[in-house]
Backbone as JSON, one array per atom type, in Angstrom:
{
  "sequence": "MKVFTYSEARQNLAKLLIIAQKEEVEIRRRDGAAFSLTAKKEMAGSPFDIPGIKTKATTQDILDAVRDSRMTA",
  "N": [[32.44, 9.87, 11.7], [30.65, 11.08, 9.13], [28.86, 9.89, 6.14], [28.05, 10.72, 3.07], [26.38, 10.51, -0.23], [27.01, 11.82, -3.44], [24.73, 12.9, -4.51], [22.92, 12.97, -2.33], [24.57, 15.09, -0.85], [24.24, 17.17, -2.31], [21.64, 17.72, -2.33], [21.3, 18.29, 0.44], [23.01, 20.36, 1.32], [23.3, 22.59, 3.03], [22.71, 21.35, 5.72], [24.7, 19.52, 5.78], [27.0, 21.23, 5.97], [26.65, 22.43, 8.52], [27.11, 19.92, 9.78], [29.8, 19.25, 9.27], [30.99, 21.21, 10.73], [31.42, 20.15, 13.15], [32.41, 17.5, 12.9], [34.11, 15.35, 10.64], [33.42, 15.15, 7.22], [32.44, 12.95, 4.69], [32.04, 12.67, 1.4], [30.87, 10.63, -1.34], [31.48, 9.99, -4.69], [29.68, 8.45, -7.51], [31.47, 7.19, -9.13], [33.39, 6.45, -7.48], [35.08, 8.1, -6.24], [36.14, 9.72, -3.42], [35.7, 12.53, -1.07], [36.81, 14.63, 1.4], [35.13, 16.83, 3.76], [35.66, 19.42, 6.03], [35.42, 21.96, 8.45], [37.0, 25.25, 8.49], [39.53, 26.27, 10.74], [38.66, 29.02, 12.81], [40.33, 32.05, 12.72], [42.1, 33.83, 15.37], [42.54, 36.89, 15.23], [43.21, 39.23, 13.15], [45.93, 39.04, 10.87], [47.15, 41.06, 10.64], [47.22, 42.51, 13.02], [49.38, 43.89, 15.15], [51.65, 44.3, 17.83], [52.1, 47.52, 19.13], [54.71, 49.79, 19.14], [57.12, 51.47, 21.31], [58.31, 54.53, 20.98], [60.67, 57.3, 20.64], [60.36, 59.14, 18.71], [58.95, 61.83, 17.07], [55.98, 63.3, 15.44], [56.58, 65.13, 13.66], [59.49, 64.6, 13.43], [58.97, 62.2, 11.92], [57.72, 62.99, 9.68], [59.66, 64.59, 8.63], [61.39, 62.77, 7.84], [60.13, 61.23, 5.98], [59.89, 63.09, 4.21], [62.76, 63.93, 3.59], [63.23, 61.29, 2.29], [61.97, 61.09, -0.04], [62.94, 63.36, -1.36], [65.52, 62.65, -2.02], [65.47, 60.65, -3.6]],
  "CA": [[32.71, 10.73, 10.38], [29.35, 10.86, 8.46], [29.19, 9.58, 4.78], [26.84, 10.88, 2.11], [26.56, 10.44, -1.69], [27.03, 13.13, -4.04], [23.24, 13.31, -4.56], [22.46, 13.38, -0.88], [25.18, 16.04, -0.34], [23.8, 18.17, -3.1], [20.38, 18.23, -1.72], [21.37, 18.57, 1.79], [24.39, 21.12, 1.75], [23.17, 23.48, 4.58], [22.78, 20.35, 6.58], [26.25, 19.06, 5.62], [28.0, 22.26, 6.5], [26.65, 22.12, 9.93], [27.54, 18.7, 10.54], [31.17, 19.54, 9.25], [31.57, 22.4, 11.84], [31.49, 19.57, 14.66], [32.97, 16.59, 12.52], [34.45, 15.38, 9.24], [32.13, 14.43, 6.4], [32.96, 12.24, 3.3], [31.15, 12.82, 0.06], [31.45, 9.79, -2.25], [30.73, 9.94, -6.02], [29.34, 7.26, -8.03], [32.6, 6.59, -9.83], [34.23, 5.67, -6.32], [36.04, 9.02, -5.63], [35.74, 10.19, -2.22], [36.1, 13.72, -0.82], [36.46, 15.0, 2.74], [34.84, 18.14, 4.2], [35.98, 19.79, 7.24], [35.57, 23.48, 8.65], [38.28, 25.81, 8.64], [39.67, 26.72, 12.16], [38.73, 30.34, 12.78], [41.77, 32.63, 13.52], [41.74, 34.46, 16.8], [42.36, 37.99, 14.9], [43.73, 39.53, 11.88], [47.26, 38.89, 10.86], [47.82, 42.7, 10.62], [47.08, 42.89, 14.38], [50.71, 43.73, 15.64], [51.65, 45.27, 18.91], [52.78, 48.87, 18.85], [56.09, 50.07, 19.74], [57.43, 52.68, 21.65], [59.52, 55.39, 20.43], [60.63, 59.03, 21.1], [60.05, 60.13, 17.46], [57.67, 62.69, 17.23], [55.42, 63.25, 14.3], [57.44, 65.94, 13.07], [60.61, 63.6, 12.83], [58.43, 61.02, 10.94], [57.33, 63.69, 8.74], [60.79, 65.11, 8.09], [62.12, 61.67, 7.35], [59.61, 60.79, 4.8], [60.1, 64.21, 3.15], [64.03, 63.59, 2.96], [63.44, 60.08, 1.61], [61.27, 61.52, -1.21], [63.83, 64.23, -2.24], [66.58, 61.93, -2.46], [64.83, 59.45, -4.72]],
  "C": [[31.11, 10.12, 9.87], [29.78, 10.63, 6.94], [27.8, 10.03, 3.95], [27.3, 10.83, 0.55], [26.43, 11.7, -2.3], [25.56, 13.7, -4.08], [22.66, 14.05, -3.22], [23.18, 14.95, -0.33], [24.69, 17.34, -1.15], [22.44, 18.79, -2.49], [20.51, 18.52, -0.3], [22.69, 19.46, 2.17], [24.31, 21.9, 2.76], [23.36, 22.23, 5.62], [24.35, 19.96, 6.8], [27.03, 20.03, 6.16], [27.9, 22.38, 8.03], [27.18, 20.91, 10.69], [29.11, 18.95, 10.43], [31.58, 20.36, 10.23], [32.01, 21.33, 13.01], [32.45, 18.31, 14.09], [33.3, 16.43, 11.09], [33.36, 14.71, 8.55], [32.78, 14.14, 5.22], [31.7, 12.16, 2.46], [31.7, 11.82, -0.95], [30.48, 9.68, -3.59], [30.35, 8.38, -6.52], [30.59, 6.44, -8.7], [33.69, 5.9, -8.56], [35.14, 6.67, -5.57], [35.51, 9.35, -4.2], [36.37, 11.65, -1.71], [36.01, 14.14, 0.76], [36.12, 16.58, 2.9], [34.8, 18.51, 5.58], [35.64, 21.41, 7.5], [36.93, 23.76, 8.82], [38.44, 26.21, 10.17], [39.59, 28.5, 11.86], [39.89, 31.25, 13.39], [41.13, 33.89, 14.55], [41.84, 36.05, 16.07], [43.11, 38.01, 13.61], [45.32, 39.3, 11.9], [47.78, 40.2, 10.97], [47.63, 43.33, 12.16], [48.62, 42.68, 15.13], [50.7, 44.54, 16.76], [52.28, 46.57, 18.59], [54.07, 48.84, 19.49], [56.2, 51.35, 20.21], [58.42, 53.54, 21.15], [59.68, 56.94, 20.87], [60.7, 59.99, 19.86], [58.84, 60.78, 17.52], [56.93, 62.72, 15.69], [56.15, 64.0, 13.37], [58.75, 65.05, 12.59], [60.13, 62.71, 11.91], [58.34, 61.66, 9.48], [58.6, 64.05, 7.99], [61.83, 64.01, 7.51], [61.43, 61.29, 5.85], [59.82, 61.9, 3.73], [61.63, 64.18, 2.67], [63.9, 62.55, 2.11], [62.83, 60.38, 0.14], [62.37, 62.65, -1.98], [64.86, 63.59, -2.59], [66.51, 60.84, -3.32], [64.81, 59.92, -6.24]]
}
């Protein structure tokens, strides 16, 4: 783990981010507070990527169901 002072971190932010992709980086302030910087793991895909389903419903069946639900509301 690399340790930087607040001033060093501010001056070398781009370098810090590159290092944080590989390992944890610690930033220490003068008052003794310490902060940890790590890169987030990239998601493999969108959470909206879901597998499709097979159905015998036709487009007309779906349109009829939507039309019916709007008329009864």
